[in-house]
KELOTOR-678324 format. One record per residue: x, y, z of N, C-alpha, C, O in turn. Coordinates in steps of 0.001 Angstrom, whole numbers, padded with zeros to 6 digits, always signed. Last residue first. Example, Ala and Ser with C-alpha at 12.3 -4.5 7.8 and 13.67 -1.06 7.14 Angstrom:
<recs>
+012850-002250+007080+013670-001060+007140+012900+000030+007870+013409+001138+008039/+013190-005690+007800+012300-004500+007800+013200-003300+007800+014236-003319+008465/
</recs>
This chain:
<recs>
-122512-026339+088325-123147-027238+089142-123110-026752+090657-123633-027436+091537/-123604-024111+085392-122571-024546+086668-123128-025258+087796-124190-024851+088267/-123934-024956+082243-124533-024668+083685-123592-024839+084624-122792-025773+084574/-121792-024042+079720-122544-025088+080359-123203-024485+081860-122718-023482+082384/-120222-021980+078589-121783-022126+078453-122546-023014+078992-123772-022983+078892/-117709-022630+079464-118319-021573+080097-119809-021323+079694-120533-020576+080353/-116947-024611+077691-117172-025092+078944-117986-023908+080042-118632-024169+081057/-117215-023338+075272-118198-024431+075519-118177-024674+076999-119233-024924+077580/-115291-021463+075478-116667-021151+075312-117623-022196+075596-118721-021964+076103/-112920-023057+075704-113356-022233+077043-114808-021778+076702-115575-021707+077663/-112916-024176+073298-112941-025140+074356-113509-024382+075516-114393-024854+076232/-112251-021884+071870-113511-022512+071698-113828-023530+072519-115009-023877+072548/-109890-020916+072654-111121-020203+072917-112612-020908+072775-113685-020632+073312/-108407-022928+071752-108510-022798+073217-109711-022103+073586-110456-022432+074510/-108683-022642+069006-108864-023903+069457-109251-023676+071049-110265-024181+071531/-107430-020041+068822-108849-020150+068403-109554-021548+069160-110643-021554+069733/-104952-020325+069590-105749-019415+070399-107311-019714+070137-108206-019651+070979/-104044-021975+067613-104041-022498+069084-104953-021651+069892-105656-022142+070775/-104213-020543+065505-104908-021602+065393-105005-022035+067045-106071-022384+067550/-102640-018221+066187-104077-017797+065976-104764-019350+065997-105881-019408+066511/-100060-019247+066301-100825-018828+067545-102206-018503+067433-102936-018486+068424/-099929-020196+063772-099823-021272+064808-100685-020449+066054-101691-020884+066615/-099838-017720+062350-100954-018629+062104-100916-019652+063227-102029-019976+063642/-097502-016519+063384-098809-015853+063646-099744-016941+063359-100569-017115+064256/-095221-019051+064812-095646-018044+063901-096949-017576+064160-097593-018100+065068/-093781-019546+068309-094609-020100+067073-094824-018857+066203-094661-017737+066688/-091760-020122+070153-091713-019229+069186-092758-019504+067896-092421-019631+066719/-091888-022072+072219-091823-022679+070907-091682-021447+069832-091492-021766+068658/-092248-021015+074889-091400-022186+074699-091199-022558+073188-090312-023376+072940/-094020-018767+074937-092700-018630+075368-091856-019871+074879-090723-019630+074462/-096332-019977+073800-095764-018849+073323-094342-018584+073572-093552-018247+072690/-096830-022079+075485-096801-022335+074089-096048-021227+073480-095157-021491+072673/-097237-020925+078088-095909-021992+077661-095751-022091+076309-094611-022192+075857/-099412-019598+077343-098129-018703+077828-096950-019718+077559-095922-019425+076949/-101235-021719+077259-101109-020906+076012-099750-020023+076196-099066-019782+075201/-101122-022972+079683-100688-023609+078552-100473-022782+077462-099557-023061+076688/-102304-020804+081612-100783-021144+081615-100156-022055+080296-098991-021930+079918/-104770-020650+080060-103735-019582+080075-102526-019899+080363-101596-019492+079666/-105545-023417+080713-105433-022852+079281-104522-021796+079240-103536-021873+078507/-105630-023368+083502-104942-024207+082820-104642-024063+081408-103608-024523+080922/-107521-021380+083866-106316-021062+084293-105379-022121+083719-104254-021709+083437/-109756-022528+082726-109340-021127+082318-107670-020995+082638-106806-020611+081850/-110022-024955+084268-109820-025038+083037-109295-023514+082308-108471-023521+081393/-110741-023756+086662-109299-024389+086616-109118-024563+085197-107978-024317+084802/-113056-022495+086373-112018-021646+086798-110454-022350+086421-109419-021792+086057/-114379-024906+085889-114375-023791+084753-113128-022751+085042-112392-022292+084169/-114222-026059+088511-113761-026799+087184-113512-025583+086032-112449-025479+085418/-115666-024049+089919-114237-024200+090152-113626-024911+089101-112537-024503+088697/-118270-024484+088811-117556-023328+088611-116278-023514+089073-115534-022890+088317/-118888-027938+087338-118652-026986+088597-117715-025785+088430-116570-025930+088001/-121106-028232+084760-119823-028173+085192-119706-027256+086312-120201-026131+086373/-124055-030064+083692-123448-029034+084299-121966-029220+084704-121602-030363+084982/-125947-031509+082504-124719-030987+081652-124107-030110+082156-123540-029274+081453/-127705-032600+084181-128047-031174+083658-126947-030705+082717-127024-029597+082187/-127073-035235+084785-128599-034649+085012-128823-033544+084130-129830-033426+083431/-124550-035638+084096-125559-036601+083521-127024-035886+083584-127893-035937+082713/-123163-033649+085393-122996-033778+084143-124101-034637+083241-124432-034416+082076/-124039-034446+088179-124235-033127+087580-124119-033122+086249-125049-032529+085704/-122790-036903+088236-124059-036908+088180-124516-035680+087894-125567-035709+087253/-119863-036192+088341-120558-037039+087321-122105-036920+087020-122598-036854+085894/-119761-034562+090649-119448-034012+089454-120047-034974+088234-120643-034472+087281/-120667-036372+092574-121197-035122+092330-121045-034535+091105-121991-034038+090494/-118609-038610+092438-119893-038879+091926-120634-037418+091760-121250-037305+090701/-116034-038243+093058-116183-038019+091557-117825-037883+091497-118341-037160+090645/-116124-038660+095924-115317-037524+095347-115718-037143+093919-115758-035966+093560/-117708-040901+096619-117731-039442+097511-116993-038215+096839-117203-037038+097130/-119706-042181+094182-118357-041970+094603-118274-040795+095469-118747-039728+095078/-122077-042607+092720-122021-042464+094434-120821-042253+094865-120744-042102+096084/-121079-043326+090279-122115-042131+090425-122160-041795+092011-122288-040626+092376/-119446-045510+090452-119144-044194+090021-119711-043158+090328-119122-042121+090633/-121451-047269+091355-120188-047018+092251-119581-045618+091728-119273-044726+092518/-123273-047508+089386-123496-046937+090499-122398-046457+091447-122457-045454+092158/-121676-048681+087378-121942-047261+087087-122458-046584+088406-122225-045398+088638/-121150-051251+088691-119825-050299+088533-120413-048705+088120-119793-047692+088441/-123660-052191+088751-122954-052164+089898-121865-051044+089692-121752-050080+090449/-124450-052220+086062-125375-051342+086803-124310-051124+088070-124092-049963+088417/-122729-052644+083212-122513-052947+084700-123184-051959+085607-122583-050933+085924/-123292-051825+080435-122738-053157+080801-122836-053426+082308-123051-054602+082601/-124161-049513+080038-124459-050389+079104-124020-052027+079346-124299-053041+078706/-123090-047796+081859-124509-047812+081998-124930-048912+080852-126133-049165+080797/-120293-048323+081406-121017-048797+082604-122289-048886+082515-122840-049884+082978/-120037-046144+079604-119839-047469+079009-120328-048491+080157-120786-049553+079737/-120698-043892+081177-121429-044280+079601-121153-045509+079552-122158-046209+079430/-118569-044007+082899-119998-044098+083270-120961-044609+082119-121780-045525+082190/-116353-043551+081275-116609-044907+081985-118025-045038+082514-118580-046136+082546/-116779-041105+080450-116986-042117+079486-117023-043361+080086-117653-044271+079546/-116379-039844+082589-117759-039665+082194-117728-040812+081196-118750-041497+081143/-113590-040457+083403-114744-041119+084299-116189-041008+083519-117061-041857+083707/-112352-038857+081274-112433-040519+081389-113521-041008+082062-114320-041807+081574/-113116-036233+082184-113552-036939+080978-113497-038418+080710-114339-039075+080097/-111860-036339+084711-113117-036087+084493-113714-036754+083083-114595-037610+083007/-108919-036096+084438-109465-037278+084947-111134-037423+084627-111612-038518+084330/-106449-035372+081978-107563-035217+082795-108277-036415+083342-108248-037529+082820/-102851-035103+082067-104147-036164+081707-105235-035738+082711-105084-035717+083932/-101086-033642+083362-101373-033080+081710-102374-034255+081239-102670-034314+080046/-100486-034279+085689-101403-033100+085549-101701-032841+084213-102473-031942+083881/-100957-037582+087128-100408-036819+086090-101048-035556+085751-102246-035655+085486/-102769-038590+088900-101298-038497+089176-100579-037521+088280-099708-036756+088695/-105134-038695+087891-105204-038090+089197-103683-037820+089577-103373-036977+090419/-104620-040198+085645-104928-038626+085338-104973-037852+086785-104872-036627+086866/-105042-042624+086592-103592-042251+086084-103728-040740+086113-102835-040099+086666/-107959-042490+086552-107032-042592+088048-105574-042274+087581-104927-041574+088360/-108439-042607+084072-109048-041311+084892-108110-041412+086166-107599-040417+086679/-107524-045160+082832-106872-043726+082580-107365-042623+083416-106638-041631+083462/-109374-046547+084670-107799-046705+084950-107181-045524+084265-106377-044845+084904/-111706-045884+083530-111393-045685+084864-109975-045521+085186-109477-044589+085818/-111351-046999+080891-111399-045370+081289-111165-045036+082563-110509-044033+082840/-111070-049586+081229-109967-048931+080648-110137-047442+081212-109272-046829+081838/-113775-050049+082378-112570-050302+083116-111322-049550+082888-110625-049017+083751/-114968-049366+079797-115388-048685+080843-114255-048934+081833-113696-047892+082176/-114090-051536+078171-113751-050022+077725-114074-049038+079063-113403-048025+079256/-115281-053584+079355-113694-053476+079069-113336-052148+078755-112248-051698+079112/-117885-053056+079038-117365-053149+080352-115754-053004+080345-115113-052402+081207/-118248-052946+076234-118421-051824+077099-117982-051943+078439-117687-050904+079029/-117511-055814+075880-116789-054632+075117-116886-053205+075889-115921-052479+076128/-119674-057024+077006-118095-057354+077518-117253-056199+076921-116329-055723+077579/-121766-056112+075633-121809-055741+076940-120299-055963+077575-119824-055243+078453/-121603-057451+073019-121274-055945+073198-121130-055450+074665-120437-054461+074903/
</recs>
């Protein structure tokens, strides 16, 4: 199983770094998954991510307190607002689709904003 977790962790790091280049692909969730996989397979890689100058503070904050930085919360809000606007303008959805997407996005934002701030 250690090899499986190591391979998954490396894959998640790869996806996280691709997310740095593509605005539609998130980085942090993949790195959180990678840290979890490395905790079961490679202490060295786990420490590398947790002590990374750019990603480490966010990953440690989540691990220790379930915290999300205030800046990330605002980015999530802005991204969802833009996404919802593009959804409305670009697809001419019906009322049921509008309600479903709004509920899904509001649920995601409620979760994000109820986490402690880092």
